[in-house]
mmCIF file as gemmi writes it, N, C-alpha and C atoms, coordinates in Angstrom:
data_model
loop_
_atom_site.group_PDB
_atom_site.id
_atom_site.type_symbol
_atom_site.label_atom_id
_atom_site.label_alt_id
_atom_site.label_comp_id
_atom_site.label_asym_id
_atom_site.label_entity_id
_atom_site.label_seq_id
_atom_site.pdbx_PDB_ins_code
_atom_site.Cartn_x
_atom_site.Cartn_y
_atom_site.Cartn_z
_atom_site.occupancy
_atom_site.B_iso_or_equiv
_atom_site.pdbx_formal_charge
_atom_site.auth_seq_id
_atom_site.auth_asym_id
_atom_site.pdbx_PDB_model_num
ATOM 1 N N . MET Axp A 1 ? 0.82 -1.201 0 1 0 ? 1 A 1
ATOM 2 C CA . MET Axp A 1 ? 0 0 0 1 0 ? 1 A 1
ATOM 3 C C . MET Axp A 1 ? 0.861 1.262 0 1 0 ? 1 A 1
ATOM 4 N N . SER Axp A 2 ? 2.127 1.127 0.321 1 0 ? 2 A 1
ATOM 5 C CA . SER Axp A 2 ? 2.979 2.309 0.367 1 0 ? 2 A 1
ATOM 6 C C . SER Axp A 2 ? 3.149 2.944 -1.012 1 0 ? 2 A 1
ATOM 7 N N . ARG Axp A 3 ? 3.016 2.158 -2.069 1 0 ? 3 A 1
ATOM 8 C CA . ARG Axp A 3 ? 3.18 2.68 -3.428 1 0 ? 3 A 1
ATOM 9 C C . ARG Axp A 3 ? 1.846 2.906 -4.139 1 0 ? 3 A 1
ATOM 10 N N . HIS Axp A 4 ? 0.749 2.754 -3.439 1 0 ? 4 A 1
ATOM 11 C CA . HIS Axp A 4 ? -0.569 2.797 -4.075 1 0 ? 4 A 1
ATOM 12 C C . HIS Axp A 4 ? -0.808 4.092 -4.852 1 0 ? 4 A 1
ATOM 13 N N . PHE Axp A 5 ? -0.639 5.221 -4.197 1 0 ? 5 A 1
ATOM 14 C CA . PHE Axp A 5 ? -0.97 6.488 -4.84 1 0 ? 5 A 1
ATOM 15 C C . PHE Axp A 5 ? 0 6.829 -5.962 1 0 ? 5 A 1
ATOM 16 N N . SER Axp A 6 ? 1.271 6.505 -5.805 1 0 ? 6 A 1
ATOM 17 C CA . SER Axp A 6 ? 2.209 6.761 -6.898 1 0 ? 6 A 1
ATOM 18 C C . SER Axp A 6 ? 1.909 5.853 -8.089 1 0 ? 6 A 1
ATOM 19 N N . LEU Axp A 7 ? 1.523 4.615 -7.823 1 0 ? 7 A 1
ATOM 20 C CA . LEU Axp A 7 ? 1.161 3.694 -8.909 1 0 ? 7 A 1
ATOM 21 C C . LEU Axp A 7 ? -0.089 4.177 -9.63 1 0 ? 7 A 1
ATOM 22 N N . MET Axp A 8 ? -1.102 4.621 -8.885 1 0 ? 8 A 1
ATOM 23 C CA . MET Axp A 8 ? -2.328 5.107 -9.504 1 0 ? 8 A 1
ATOM 24 C C . MET Axp A 8 ? -2.078 6.373 -10.323 1 0 ? 8 A 1
ATOM 25 N N . THR Axp A 9 ? -1.216 7.252 -9.844 1 0 ? 9 A 1
ATOM 26 C CA . THR Axp A 9 ? -0.868 8.462 -10.592 1 0 ? 9 A 1
ATOM 27 C C . THR Axp A 9 ? -0.163 8.102 -11.89 1 0 ? 9 A 1
ATOM 28 N N . THR Axp A 10 ? 0.779 7.172 -11.814 1 0 ? 10 A 1
ATOM 29 C CA . THR Axp A 10 ? 1.491 6.719 -13.009 1 0 ? 10 A 1
ATOM 30 C C . THR Axp A 10 ? 0.523 6.09 -13.999 1 0 ? 10 A 1
ATOM 31 N N . LEU Axp A 11 ? -0.385 5.258 -13.516 1 0 ? 11 A 1
ATOM 32 C CA . LEU Axp A 11 ? -1.356 4.601 -14.388 1 0 ? 11 A 1
ATOM 33 C C . LEU Axp A 11 ? -2.26 5.62 -15.073 1 0 ? 11 A 1
ATOM 34 N N . LYS Axp A 12 ? -2.769 6.591 -14.321 1 0 ? 12 A 1
ATOM 35 C CA . LYS Axp A 12 ? -3.649 7.613 -14.905 1 0 ? 12 A 1
ATOM 36 C C . LYS Axp A 12 ? -2.91 8.435 -15.961 1 0 ? 12 A 1
ATOM 37 N N . THR Axp A 13 ? -1.639 8.75 -15.699 1 0 ? 13 A 1
ATOM 38 C CA . THR Axp A 13 ? -0.837 9.495 -16.667 1 0 ? 13 A 1
ATOM 39 C C . THR Axp A 13 ? -0.627 8.675 -17.93 1 0 ? 13 A 1
ATOM 40 N N . LYS Axp A 14 ? -0.316 7.405 -17.764 1 0 ? 14 A 1
ATOM 41 C CA . LYS Axp A 14 ? -0.069 6.532 -18.913 1 0 ? 14 A 1
ATOM 42 C C . LYS Axp A 14 ? -1.341 6.298 -19.728 1 0 ? 14 A 1
ATOM 43 N N . LEU Axp A 15 ? -2.497 6.233 -19.074 1 0 ? 15 A 1
ATOM 44 C CA . LEU Axp A 15 ? -3.752 5.979 -19.784 1 0 ? 15 A 1
ATOM 45 C C . LEU Axp A 15 ? -4.077 7.089 -20.78 1 0 ? 15 A 1
ATOM 46 N N . GLY Axp A 16 ? -3.571 8.281 -20.534 1 0 ? 16 A 1
ATOM 47 C CA . GLY Axp A 16 ? -3.804 9.392 -21.455 1 0 ? 16 A 1
ATOM 48 C C . GLY Axp A 16 ? -2.949 9.313 -22.702 1 0 ? 16 A 1
ATOM 49 N N . ASN Axp A 17 ? -1.946 8.459 -22.707 1 0 ? 17 A 1
ATOM 50 C CA . ASN Axp A 17 ? -1.015 8.338 -23.834 1 0 ? 17 A 1
ATOM 51 C C . ASN Axp A 17 ? -1.217 7.004 -24.532 1 0 ? 17 A 1
ATOM 52 N N . ASP Axp A 18 ? -0.228 6.572 -25.268 1 0 ? 18 A 1
ATOM 53 C CA . ASP Axp A 18 ? -0.268 5.296 -25.971 1 0 ? 18 A 1
ATOM 54 C C . ASP Axp A 18 ? 0.038 4.176 -24.976 1 0 ? 18 A 1
ATOM 55 N N . PHE Axp A 19 ? -0.976 3.667 -24.343 1 0 ? 19 A 1
ATOM 56 C CA . PHE Axp A 19 ? -0.804 2.664 -23.282 1 0 ? 19 A 1
ATOM 57 C C . PHE Axp A 19 ? -1.731 1.505 -23.561 1 0 ? 19 A 1
ATOM 58 N N . PRO Axp A 20 ? -1.354 0.301 -23.396 1 0 ? 20 A 1
ATOM 59 C CA . PRO Axp A 20 ? -0.005 -0.157 -23.07 1 0 ? 20 A 1
ATOM 60 C C . PRO Axp A 20 ? 0.838 -0.308 -24.326 1 0 ? 20 A 1
ATOM 61 N N . SER Axp A 21 ? 2.101 -0.068 -24.155 1 0 ? 21 A 1
ATOM 62 C CA . SER Axp A 21 ? 3.032 -0.286 -25.25 1 0 ? 21 A 1
ATOM 63 C C . SER Axp A 21 ? 3.789 -1.583 -24.978 1 0 ? 21 A 1
ATOM 64 N N . GLU Axp A 22 ? 4.795 -1.846 -25.743 1 0 ? 22 A 1
ATOM 65 C CA . GLU Axp A 22 ? 5.59 -3.062 -25.554 1 0 ? 22 A 1
ATOM 66 C C . GLU Axp A 22 ? 6.691 -2.865 -24.509 1 0 ? 22 A 1
ATOM 67 N N . ALA Axp A 23 ? 6.731 -1.698 -23.889 1 0 ? 23 A 1
ATOM 68 C CA . ALA Axp A 23 ? 7.781 -1.405 -22.9 1 0 ? 23 A 1
ATOM 69 C C . ALA Axp A 23 ? 7.594 -2.253 -21.648 1 0 ? 23 A 1
ATOM 70 N N . ILE Axp A 24 ? 8.687 -2.666 -21.074 1 0 ? 24 A 1
ATOM 71 C CA . ILE Axp A 24 ? 8.672 -3.463 -19.85 1 0 ? 24 A 1
ATOM 72 C C . ILE Axp A 24 ? 7.985 -2.693 -18.723 1 0 ? 24 A 1
ATOM 73 N N . GLU Axp A 25 ? 8.213 -1.397 -18.658 1 0 ? 25 A 1
ATOM 74 C CA . GLU Axp A 25 ? 7.613 -0.564 -17.61 1 0 ? 25 A 1
ATOM 75 C C . GLU Axp A 25 ? 6.087 -0.653 -17.652 1 0 ? 25 A 1
ATOM 76 N N . ASP Axp A 26 ? 5.516 -0.625 -18.848 1 0 ? 26 A 1
ATOM 77 C CA . ASP Axp A 26 ? 4.061 -0.727 -18.984 1 0 ? 26 A 1
ATOM 78 C C . ASP Axp A 26 ? 3.553 -2.093 -18.526 1 0 ? 26 A 1
ATOM 79 N N . LYS Axp A 27 ? 4.285 -3.13 -18.858 1 0 ? 27 A 1
ATOM 80 C CA . LYS Axp A 27 ? 3.889 -4.473 -18.434 1 0 ? 27 A 1
ATOM 81 C C . LYS Axp A 27 ? 3.953 -4.61 -16.919 1 0 ? 27 A 1
ATOM 82 N N . VAL Axp A 28 ? 4.951 -4.001 -16.302 1 0 ? 28 A 1
ATOM 83 C CA . VAL Axp A 28 ? 5.074 -4.04 -14.839 1 0 ? 28 A 1
ATOM 84 C C . VAL Axp A 28 ? 3.914 -3.298 -14.189 1 0 ? 28 A 1
ATOM 85 N N . ILE Axp A 29 ? 3.532 -2.173 -14.758 1 0 ? 29 A 1
ATOM 86 C CA . ILE Axp A 29 ? 2.4 -1.403 -14.212 1 0 ? 29 A 1
ATOM 87 C C . ILE Axp A 29 ? 1.117 -2.221 -14.3 1 0 ? 29 A 1
ATOM 88 N N . ILE Axp A 30 ? 0.873 -2.85 -15.443 1 0 ? 30 A 1
ATOM 89 C CA . ILE Axp A 30 ? -0.343 -3.653 -15.604 1 0 ? 30 A 1
ATOM 90 C C . ILE Axp A 30 ? -0.37 -4.801 -14.609 1 0 ? 30 A 1
ATOM 91 N N . LEU Axp A 31 ? 0.746 -5.5 -14.449 1 0 ? 31 A 1
ATOM 92 C CA . LEU Axp A 31 ? 0.798 -6.613 -13.499 1 0 ? 31 A 1
ATOM 93 C C . LEU Axp A 31 ? 0.641 -6.131 -12.061 1 0 ? 31 A 1
ATOM 94 N N . SER Axp A 32 ? 1.24 -5.003 -11.731 1 0 ? 32 A 1
ATOM 95 C CA . SER Axp A 32 ? 1.111 -4.461 -10.376 1 0 ? 32 A 1
ATOM 96 C C . SER Axp A 32 ? -0.334 -4.123 -10.044 1 0 ? 32 A 1
ATOM 97 N N . VAL Axp A 33 ? -1.022 -3.487 -10.992 1 0 ? 33 A 1
ATOM 98 C CA . VAL Axp A 33 ? -2.426 -3.127 -10.771 1 0 ? 33 A 1
ATOM 99 C C . VAL Axp A 33 ? -3.276 -4.389 -10.672 1 0 ? 33 A 1
ATOM 100 N N . ALA Axp A 34 ? -3.013 -5.372 -11.521 1 0 ? 34 A 1
ATOM 101 C CA . ALA Axp A 34 ? -3.787 -6.615 -11.489 1 0 ? 34 A 1
ATOM 102 C C . ALA Axp A 34 ? -3.615 -7.341 -10.158 1 0 ? 34 A 1
ATOM 103 N N . LEU Axp A 35 ? -2.4 -7.394 -9.656 1 0 ? 35 A 1
ATOM 104 C CA . LEU Axp A 35 ? -2.165 -8.041 -8.363 1 0 ? 35 A 1
ATOM 105 C C . LEU Axp A 35 ? -2.858 -7.3 -7.229 1 0 ? 35 A 1
ATOM 106 N N . ARG Axp A 36 ? -2.841 -5.991 -7.271 1 0 ? 36 A 1
ATOM 107 C CA . ARG Axp A 36 ? -3.513 -5.214 -6.222 1 0 ? 36 A 1
ATOM 108 C C . ARG Axp A 36 ? -5.022 -5.43 -6.256 1 0 ? 36 A 1
ATOM 109 N N . VAL Axp A 37 ? -5.583 -5.467 -7.462 1 0 ? 37 A 1
ATOM 110 C CA . VAL Axp A 37 ? -7.03 -5.7 -7.593 1 0 ? 37 A 1
ATOM 111 C C . VAL Axp A 37 ? -7.391 -7.073 -7.042 1 0 ? 37 A 1
ATOM 112 N N . CYS Axp A 38 ? -6.617 -8.087 -7.41 1 0 ? 38 A 1
ATOM 113 C CA . CYS Axp A 38 ? -6.88 -9.441 -6.902 1 0 ? 38 A 1
ATOM 114 C C . CYS Axp A 38 ? -6.765 -9.492 -5.38 1 0 ? 38 A 1
ATOM 115 N N . ASP Axp A 39 ? -5.782 -8.804 -4.84 1 0 ? 39 A 1
ATOM 116 C CA . ASP Axp A 39 ? -5.588 -8.818 -3.395 1 0 ? 39 A 1
ATOM 117 C C . ASP Axp A 39 ? -6.726 -8.111 -2.669 1 0 ? 39 A 1
ATOM 118 N N . MET Axp A 40 ? -7.152 -6.977 -3.195 1 0 ? 40 A 1
ATOM 119 C CA . MET Axp A 40 ? -8.18 -6.185 -2.511 1 0 ? 40 A 1
ATOM 120 C C . MET Axp A 40 ? -9.57 -6.808 -2.602 1 0 ? 40 A 1
ATOM 121 N N . PHE Axp A 41 ? -9.866 -7.524 -3.687 1 0 ? 41 A 1
ATOM 122 C CA . PHE Axp A 41 ? -11.211 -8.017 -3.896 1 0 ? 41 A 1
ATOM 123 C C . PHE Axp A 41 ? -11.384 -9.504 -3.618 1 0 ? 41 A 1
ATOM 124 N N . LYS Axp A 42 ? -10.412 -10.108 -2.969 1 0 ? 42 A 1
ATOM 125 C CA . LYS Axp A 42 ? -10.564 -11.523 -2.646 1 0 ? 42 A 1
ATOM 126 C C . LYS Axp A 42 ? -11.676 -11.751 -1.623 1 0 ? 42 A 1
ATOM 127 N N . VAL Axp A 43 ? -11.996 -10.73 -0.853 1 0 ? 43 A 1
ATOM 128 C CA . VAL Axp A 43 ? -13.061 -10.863 0.137 1 0 ? 43 A 1
ATOM 129 C C . VAL Axp A 43 ? -14.448 -10.836 -0.502 1 0 ? 43 A 1
ATOM 130 N N . ALA Axp A 44 ? -14.546 -10.406 -1.75 1 0 ? 44 A 1
ATOM 131 C CA . ALA Axp A 44 ? -15.852 -10.321 -2.41 1 0 ? 44 A 1
ATOM 132 C C . ALA Axp A 44 ? -16.298 -11.655 -3 1 0 ? 44 A 1
ATOM 133 N N . ARG Axp A 45 ? -15.417 -12.627 -3.063 1 0 ? 45 A 1
ATOM 134 C CA . ARG Axp A 45 ? -15.77 -13.924 -3.657 1 0 ? 45 A 1
ATOM 135 C C . ARG Axp A 45 ? -16.599 -14.744 -2.683 1 0 ? 45 A 1
ATOM 136 N N . ASP Axp A 46 ? -17.645 -15.337 -3.144 1 0 ? 46 A 1
ATOM 137 C CA . ASP Axp A 46 ? -18.444 -16.348 -2.451 1 0 ? 46 A 1
ATOM 138 C C . ASP Axp A 46 ? -18.706 -16.082 -0.973 1 0 ? 46 A 1
ATOM 139 N N . GLY Axp A 47 ? -18.76 -14.875 -0.607 1 0 ? 47 A 1
ATOM 140 C CA . GLY Axp A 47 ? -19.119 -14.575 0.77 1 0 ? 47 A 1
ATOM 141 C C . GLY Axp A 47 ? -17.959 -14.653 1.753 1 0 ? 47 A 1
ATOM 142 N N . ARG Axp A 48 ? -18.291 -14.498 2.966 1 0 ? 48 A 1
ATOM 143 C CA . ARG Axp A 48 ? -17.327 -14.375 4.045 1 0 ? 48 A 1
ATOM 144 C C . ARG Axp A 48 ? -16.622 -15.695 4.379 1 0 ? 48 A 1
ATOM 145 N N . ASN Axp A 49 ? -17.26 -16.835 4.181 1 0 ? 49 A 1
ATOM 146 C CA . ASN Axp A 49 ? -16.683 -18.106 4.603 1 0 ? 49 A 1
ATOM 147 C C . ASN Axp A 49 ? -15.415 -18.455 3.824 1 0 ? 49 A 1
ATOM 148 N N . VAL Axp A 50 ? -15.333 -18.107 2.545 1 0 ? 50 A 1
ATOM 149 C CA . VAL Axp A 50 ? -14.118 -18.368 1.766 1 0 ? 50 A 1
ATOM 150 C C . VAL Axp A 50 ? -12.973 -17.52 2.295 1 0 ? 50 A 1
ATOM 151 N N . PHE Axp A 51 ? -13.265 -16.261 2.575 1 0 ? 51 A 1
ATOM 152 C CA . PHE Axp A 51 ? -12.248 -15.363 3.116 1 0 ? 51 A 1
ATOM 153 C C . PHE Axp A 51 ? -11.735 -15.88 4.453 1 0 ? 51 A 1
ATOM 154 N N . ASP Axp A 52 ? -12.648 -16.273 5.335 1 0 ? 52 A 1
ATOM 155 C CA . ASP Axp A 52 ? -12.245 -16.78 6.649 1 0 ? 52 A 1
ATOM 156 C C . ASP Axp A 52 ? -11.393 -18.036 6.541 1 0 ? 52 A 1
ATOM 157 N N . LYS Axp A 53 ? -11.759 -18.931 5.628 1 0 ? 53 A 1
ATOM 158 C CA . LYS Axp A 53 ? -11.004 -20.163 5.448 1 0 ? 53 A 1
ATOM 159 C C . LYS Axp A 53 ? -9.565 -19.852 5.018 1 0 ? 53 A 1
ATOM 160 N N . TRP Axp A 54 ? -9.396 -18.959 4.05 1 0 ? 54 A 1
ATOM 161 C CA . TRP Axp A 54 ? -8.055 -18.632 3.563 1 0 ? 54 A 1
ATOM 162 C C . TRP Axp A 54 ? -7.263 -17.841 4.589 1 0 ? 54 A 1
ATOM 163 N N . MET Axp A 55 ? -7.908 -16.98 5.338 1 0 ? 55 A 1
ATOM 164 C CA . MET Axp A 55 ? -7.193 -16.234 6.381 1 0 ? 55 A 1
ATOM 165 C C . MET Axp A 55 ? -6.69 -17.173 7.47 1 0 ? 55 A 1
ATOM 166 N N . ASN Axp A 56 ? -7.513 -18.147 7.849 1 0 ? 56 A 1
ATOM 167 C CA . ASN Axp A 56 ? -7.068 -19.119 8.846 1 0 ? 56 A 1
ATOM 168 C C . ASN Axp A 56 ? -5.873 -19.914 8.346 1 0 ? 56 A 1
ATOM 169 N N . ARG Axp A 57 ? -5.898 -20.313 7.095 1 0 ? 57 A 1
ATOM 170 C CA . ARG Axp A 57 ? -4.756 -21.043 6.52 1 0 ? 57 A 1
ATOM 171 C C . ARG Axp A 57 ? -3.507 -20.168 6.484 1 0 ? 57 A 1
ATOM 172 N N . MET Axp A 58 ? -3.681 -18.906 6.145 1 0 ? 58 A 1
ATOM 173 C CA . MET Axp A 58 ? -2.541 -18.001 6.099 1 0 ? 58 A 1
ATOM 174 C C . MET Axp A 58 ? -1.942 -17.802 7.492 1 0 ? 58 A 1
ATOM 175 N N . PHE Axp A 59 ? -2.797 -17.617 8.497 1 0 ? 59 A 1
ATOM 176 C CA . PHE Axp A 59 ? -2.303 -17.447 9.859 1 0 ? 59 A 1
ATOM 177 C C . PHE Axp A 59 ? -1.576 -18.695 10.349 1 0 ? 59 A 1
ATOM 178 N N . GLU Axp A 60 ? -2.097 -19.873 10.015 1 0 ? 60 A 1
ATOM 179 C CA . GLU Axp A 60 ? -1.418 -21.126 10.388 1 0 ? 60 A 1
ATOM 180 C C . GLU Axp A 60 ? -0.038 -21.204 9.753 1 0 ? 60 A 1
ATOM 181 N N . GLU Axp A 61 ? 0.043 -20.834 8.478 1 0 ? 61 A 1
ATOM 182 C CA . GLU Axp A 61 ? 1.323 -20.877 7.777 1 0 ? 61 A 1
ATOM 183 C C . GLU Axp A 61 ? 2.31 -19.896 8.388 1 0 ? 61 A 1
ATOM 184 N N . PHE Axp A 62 ? 1.851 -18.684 8.694 1 0 ? 62 A 1
ATOM 185 C CA . PHE Axp A 62 ? 2.743 -17.687 9.293 1 0 ? 62 A 1
ATOM 186 C C . PHE Axp A 62 ? 3.198 -18.139 10.688 1 0 ? 62 A 1
ATOM 187 N N . TYR Axp A 63 ? 2.312 -18.769 11.414 1 0 ? 63 A 1
ATOM 188 C CA . TYR Axp A 63 ? 2.65 -19.225 12.761 1 0 ? 63 A 1
ATOM 189 C C . TYR Axp A 63 ? 3.741 -20.301 12.706 1 0 ? 63 A 1
ATOM 190 N N . LYS Axp A 64 ? 3.627 -21.208 11.715 1 0 ? 64 A 1
ATOM 191 C CA . LYS Axp A 64 ? 4.616 -22.286 11.582 1 0 ? 64 A 1
ATOM 192 C C . LYS Axp A 64 ? 5.97 -21.716 11.22 1 0 ? 64 A 1
């Protein structure tokens, strides 16, 4: 989240131009935004029980 606003500013600036191009920088921006979207909206899938199940698994893994 520390880079969220700088990433969004870069994306908005690039969207006004020829985006996406074949440049590596553009591909990195697209992948970064896609990963953030997936991370933020994982709680919207199939209700709360899926989120709780995965959070419990994550906490178990971190504890180990």
